C-alpha positions in Angstrom: -17.6 -12.6 7.3 -19.6 -10.8 9.9 -16.8 -8.2 10.8 -16.5 -9.5 14.3 -13.2 -10.9 15.6 -13.5 -13.7 18.2 -10.7 -14.7 20.6 -10.0 -17.9 22.5 -8.6 -16.9 25.9 -6.6 -19.5 27.8 -4.5 -19.4 30.9 -1.2 -21.2 31.5 1.4 -21.5 34.3 4.9 -21.0 32.9 8.0 -21.7 35.0 11.2 -20.0 33.9 14.7 -20.0 35.3 16.4 -16.7 35.2 19.3 -16.7 32.7 22.4 -14.4 32.3 20.2 -11.8 30.6 17.3 -12.1 33.0 14.0 -13.7 32.1 14.3 -12.8 28.4 11.3 -10.6 27.7 10.1 -7.0 28.0 6.8 -5.8 29.4 4.4 -2.9 28.8 1.3 -1.7 30.6 0.3 -0.8 34.1 -2.2 1.6 35.6 -0.1 4.6 34.4 0.7 3.2 30.9 -2.2 1.3 29.6 -1.2 -0.8 26.6 -4.7 -2.1 25.8 -7.6 0.3 26.2 -9.6 -0.3 29.3 -7.1 -2.8 30.6 -4.3 -1.7 33.0 -2.7 -5.2 32.9 0.9 -6.1 32.2 1.6 -7.5 28.7 4.7 -9.1 27.0 6.0 -6.6 24.4 9.0 -8.5 23.2 10.7 -11.9 23.6 14.5 -11.6 23.5 16.2 -14.0 21.2 18.0 -16.9 23.2 16.6 -15.6 26.5 14.9 -17.8 29.1 11.4 -17.1 27.7 12.4 -17.8 24.0 14.2 -21.0 25.0 11.1 -22.2 26.8 8.9 -21.2 23.9 5.5 -20.9 25.6 5.4 -17.1 26.4 4.4 -15.0 23.4 4.4 -11.3 22.6 1.0 -10.0 23.5 0.4 -12.4 26.4 -1.0 -10.8 29.5 0.9 -11.7 32.7 -1.6 -12.2 35.5 0.8 -13.0 38.4 4.4 -13.6 39.2 5.3 -16.2 41.9 1.7 -16.0 43.0 1.6 -12.2 43.3 -1.2 -10.6 41.4 -0.2 -7.9 38.9 -3.6 -6.0 39.0 -3.5 -2.3 39.6 0.3 -1.9 39.5 2.2 1.1 38.1 4.5 0.1 35.2 7.7 0.7 37.3 6.3 -1.4 40.2 5.8 -4.3 37.8 9.3 -3.9 36.4 10.7 -3.9 40.0 8.7 -7.0 40.8 10.2 -8.9 37.9 13.7 -7.7 38.7 13.4 -9.0 42.3 11.7 -12.3 41.7 14.7 -14.5 42.2 16.1 -17.4 40.2 13.0 -19.6 39.6 10.0 -17.6 38.4 6.4 -18.8 38.0 4.2 -16.8 35.7 0.4 -17.1 35.4 -0.2 -16.0 31.8 -3.3 -15.3 29.7 -3.0 -16.2 26.0 -5.4 -14.6 23.6 -5.7 -16.4 20.3 -7.7 -15.1 17.4 -10.1 -17.6 16.0 -11.6 -17.7 12.5 -15.3 -16.9 12.1 -17.3 -19.4 10.2 -16.4 -22.7 8.6 -13.0 -23.0 6.8 -13.2 -22.7 3.0 -16.7 -21.1 3.0 -17.0 -17.8 1.3 -20.3 -15.8 1.3 -21.6 -14.1 -1.8 -19.4 -11.1 -2.8 -16.5 -12.3 -0.6 -13.0 -12.8 -2.1 -12.0 -16.3 -2.9 -8.8 -16.2 -0.9 -5.9 -15.0 -3.2 -5.6 -11.3 -3.1 -5.5 -9.8 -6.6 -2.2 -8.0 -5.9 -0.6 -11.4 -5.4 -1.5 -12.2 -9.0 -1.1 -8.7 -10.6 2.3 -7.7 -9.2 4.2 -10.7 -10.7 2.3 -10.2 -14.0 3.2 -6.5 -14.1 6.8 -7.3 -13.3 7.0 -9.8 -16.2 5.4 -7.3 -18.6 8.0 -4.7 -17.5 10.9 -7.1 -18.1 9.5 -8.1 -21.5 9.1 -4.4 -22.5 12.7 -3.7 -21.4 14.0 -6.7 -23.4 12.1 -5.6 -26.5 13.4 -2.0 -26.2 17.0 -3.3 -25.9 16.5 -5.6 -28.9 15.1 -2.7 -31.0 18.1 -0.5 -30.1 20.4 -3.1 -31.6 18.6 -3.1 -35.0 
């Protein structure tokens, strides 16, 4: 690997209907509370179980919300963004930016000196556990003699 992380950025329009517990997600960010360095945007920090966003399934934690009902969220204080969400009404249209991490290089290719895929701890921990159980059983057996 080259040590670089690449992202695929996509935008999507998501229409939600406010439920009994609101829109069903929490936000972070704003000009006064930057969540991502050098980006004062508003981001989804948590999707509430069985809320409107969770039931819809498209909004994800980490998504950047670009606009709400056509109103741009650039350069807003965090509390102003919260107030905007609280006063949006019953039907809410979100313009959202998804940022998906993509794999570098072809799948299944490993350069020289790179690990083959299974971390050594995945192998060693169960083996160590089996050795410990065997040692314990042997000690119990010896005590009975």
